C-alpha positions in Angstrom: -23.4 -103.2 -106.5 -21.9 -106.4 -107.7 -23.5 -109.8 -107.1 -22.3 -113.4 -106.9 -24.8 -115.4 -108.8 -25.6 -119.1 -109.4 -25.7 -119.8 -113.1 -29.2 -121.0 -114.1 -30.0 -123.9 -116.4 -32.2 -123.4 -119.5 -35.1 -125.0 -117.8 -35.6 -121.8 -115.7 -36.1 -119.8 -118.9 -38.6 -122.4 -120.1 -40.7 -122.2 -117.0 -40.6 -118.4 -116.8 -41.7 -118.3 -120.4 -44.6 -120.6 -119.6 -45.6 -118.2 -116.8 -45.6 -115.1 -119.0 -49.3 -115.2 -119.9 -50.3 -115.6 -116.3 -48.5 -112.5 -115.1 -51.2 -109.9 -115.9 -51.4 -106.9 -113.5 -47.7 -106.9 -112.6 -45.7 -103.7 -113.3 -42.5 -105.5 -114.2 -41.9 -109.0 -115.6 -38.3 -110.0 -115.6 -36.7 -111.0 -118.9 -33.3 -111.8 -117.2 -33.4 -114.1 -114.3 -30.8 -114.4 -111.5 -30.2 -116.5 -108.4 -28.2 -114.2 -106.1 -25.8 -115.8 -103.6 -24.4 -112.6 -102.2 -24.4 -108.8 -103.0 -21.3 -106.6 -102.8 -20.9 -102.9 -102.9 -17.8 -101.2 -104.1 -17.1 -100.3 -100.4 -17.0 -104.1 -99.5 -13.7 -104.6 -101.2 -10.7 -105.7 -99.1 -9.0 -103.0 -97.0 -5.7 -103.6 -98.9 -7.2 -102.2 -102.1 -9.0 -99.3 -100.4 -5.7 -98.4 -98.6 -3.6 -98.7 -101.8 -6.0 -96.4 -103.7 -6.8 -94.0 -100.8 -4.2 -91.5 -101.9 -5.4 -91.5 -105.5 -9.0 -91.2 -104.5 -8.3 -88.6 -101.9 -6.5 -86.4 -104.5 -9.5 -86.8 -106.8 -11.9 -85.9 -104.0 -10.1 -84.3 -101.0 -13.4 -84.1 -99.0 -13.7 -87.9 -98.9 -12.8 -89.4 -95.6 -13.1 -93.1 -96.5 -12.8 -93.2 -100.3 -14.0 -96.2 -102.2 -11.5 -97.6 -104.7 -12.2 -97.1 -108.4 -14.8 -99.6 -109.7 -12.3 -101.7 -111.8 -10.0 -102.0 -108.8 -12.9 -103.0 -106.6 -13.9 -105.7 -109.1 -10.4 -107.1 -109.4 -10.1 -107.1 -105.6 -13.4 -109.0 -105.2 -12.4 -111.5 -107.8 -9.1 -112.1 -106.0 -10.7 -112.2 -102.5 -13.5 -114.5 -103.4 -11.3 -117.3 -104.8 -9.7 -118.3 -101.5 -13.0 -117.8 -99.6 -14.7 -120.3 -102.0 -11.7 -122.7 -102.3 -12.6 -126.2 -101.2 -16.3 -125.6 -101.9 -17.6 -128.7 -103.8 -20.2 -128.4 -106.6 -23.6 -128.5 -104.9 -27.2 -129.3 -105.7 -29.9 -126.7 -106.2 -33.6 -127.2 -106.8 -36.4 -124.9 -107.9 -39.4 -126.5 -106.2 -42.4 -124.1 -106.6 -43.6 -120.6 -106.9 -43.8 -118.1 -103.9 -44.8 -114.5 -103.2 -43.3 -111.8 -101.1 -46.4 -109.6 -100.4 -44.3 -106.9 -98.7 -40.7 -107.2 -99.9 -37.8 -105.7 -97.9 -37.0 -103.4 -100.8 -38.8 -102.4 -104.0 -42.4 -102.7 -105.0 -44.5 -105.7 -104.2 -45.9 -108.2 -104.6 -43.0 -110.2 -105.9 -43.6 -113.5 -107.6 -40.6 -115.8 -107.5 -39.3 -119.3 -108.1 -38.6 -120.9 -104.7 -35.1 -122.3 -104.4 -33.9 -125.0 -102.1 -30.2 -125.6 -101.4 -28.7 -126.0 -98.0 -25.2 -125.7 -99.5 -26.1 -122.3 -101.1 -27.3 -121.0 -97.8 -24.0 -122.1 -96.1 -22.0 -120.3 -98.8 -24.1 -117.2 -98.4 -23.5 -117.3 -94.6 -19.8 -117.7 -95.1 -19.7 -114.7 -97.4 -21.8 -112.6 -95.0 -19.4 -113.4 -92.2 -16.6 -112.1 -94.4 -18.4 -109.1 -96.0 -21.4 -108.4 -93.8 -25.1 -108.7 -94.8 -27.4 -106.4 -96.7 -30.1 -105.5 -94.1 -33.5 -107.1 -94.8 -32.4 -109.5 -97.6 -29.3 -111.2 -96.5 -27.9 -113.1 -93.5 -30.9 -114.5 -91.5 -33.3 -112.9 -94.0 -31.7 -114.7 -97.0 -34.4 -116.5 -98.9 -32.9 -118.0 -102.1 -35.2 -117.3 -105.1 -35.5 -116.3 -108.7 -37.7 -113.2 -109.2 -40.2 -113.6 -112.0 -42.4 -110.4 -111.7 -43.0 -107.6 -109.2 -45.1 -104.6 -108.4 -48.4 -103.5 -109.8 -51.9 -104.5 -108.7 -52.5 -108.1 -109.8 -55.8 -109.6 -108.8 -55.5 -111.8 -105.7 -56.7 -114.7 -107.8 -53.8 -114.3 -110.1 -51.3 -114.4 -107.3 -53.0 -117.4 -105.6 -53.1 -119.3 -108.9 -49.4 -118.7 -109.5 -48.5 -119.8 -106.0 -50.7 -122.9 -106.4 -49.2 -123.9 -109.7 -47.4 -127.2 -109.7 -44.5 -128.3 -111.8 -41.7 -130.9 -111.7 -38.9 -129.6 -109.6 -35.9 -128.3 -111.6 -32.7 -129.8 -110.2 -29.1 -129.1 -111.2 -25.6 -129.0 -109.7 -23.7 -125.8 -109.4 -20.0 -126.1 -110.6 -19.2 -122.3 -110.6 -20.4 -119.0 -109.4 -20.6 -115.8 -111.5 -19.5 -112.4 -110.3 -22.0 -110.1 -112.1 -21.4 -106.4 -112.9 -24.7 -104.6 -113.3 -23.1 -101.5 -114.8 -22.2 -103.5 -117.9 -25.0 -106.1 -117.4 -22.5 -108.9 -117.8 -20.6 -111.6 -115.9 -17.3 -110.1 -115.0 -15.7 -113.3 -113.6 -16.5 -116.9 -113.1 -15.2 -118.7 -110.0 -15.1 -122.5 -110.5 -15.9 -124.7 -107.5 
C-alpha cells in the first residue's frame, strides 16, 4: 500500500527523541515518523492503467478476474493521477499541538501514543482524495484523525499514558509545500508532488 505523506520538519524528530525515555511498556516505538494524508492500494490506480495491463496480467494469472497492474505501473499511474487532483492546492499550515492516545485503534495493537495534528487544509485534501479513490474503513474519510504515531502496543502503566497525554510543549508549526508519495516496499519516497 502506498501513502501520500506530509513531509515533517526536524522539530518532530526532536520532540519524539525527547519522549523516548517516557515510553516504557510499549511494544513498538517508532523510529521513522509519518503524517499520512491518504493511503492507496495497488488496486486504487486509475482504470486506464488497469485496463491497459489487464491482458498482460491475465496471461500471467488466467484465474484473475480483476487483475491489478504491476506495482511499478501502479506507482506511475498514481503519480500521474495525483498531480491534477492536487493542482491548484496552495501550501498550507500544519501544527502539532499535543499528545493523544487511541486506546482501541481501528487496526493494529493499542494503545497508540501520537502527536496530535491540526490542519483544516490537510483534512480538506484528504476528503478530496477519498472522493476520488475511496476511504480505508475505520481510519479514513469521516474517521480521519491526522496524527504522527510515536509508540503502540504493549501494556504501559496507565500513569505512563496519562503523563504523556498531559505533557505540554510549544506547538510545532510549519507550512507544507509538497506531498510525498511513499513506497513502503522500498521504504522510500517514490515521488514528490509540489503544491
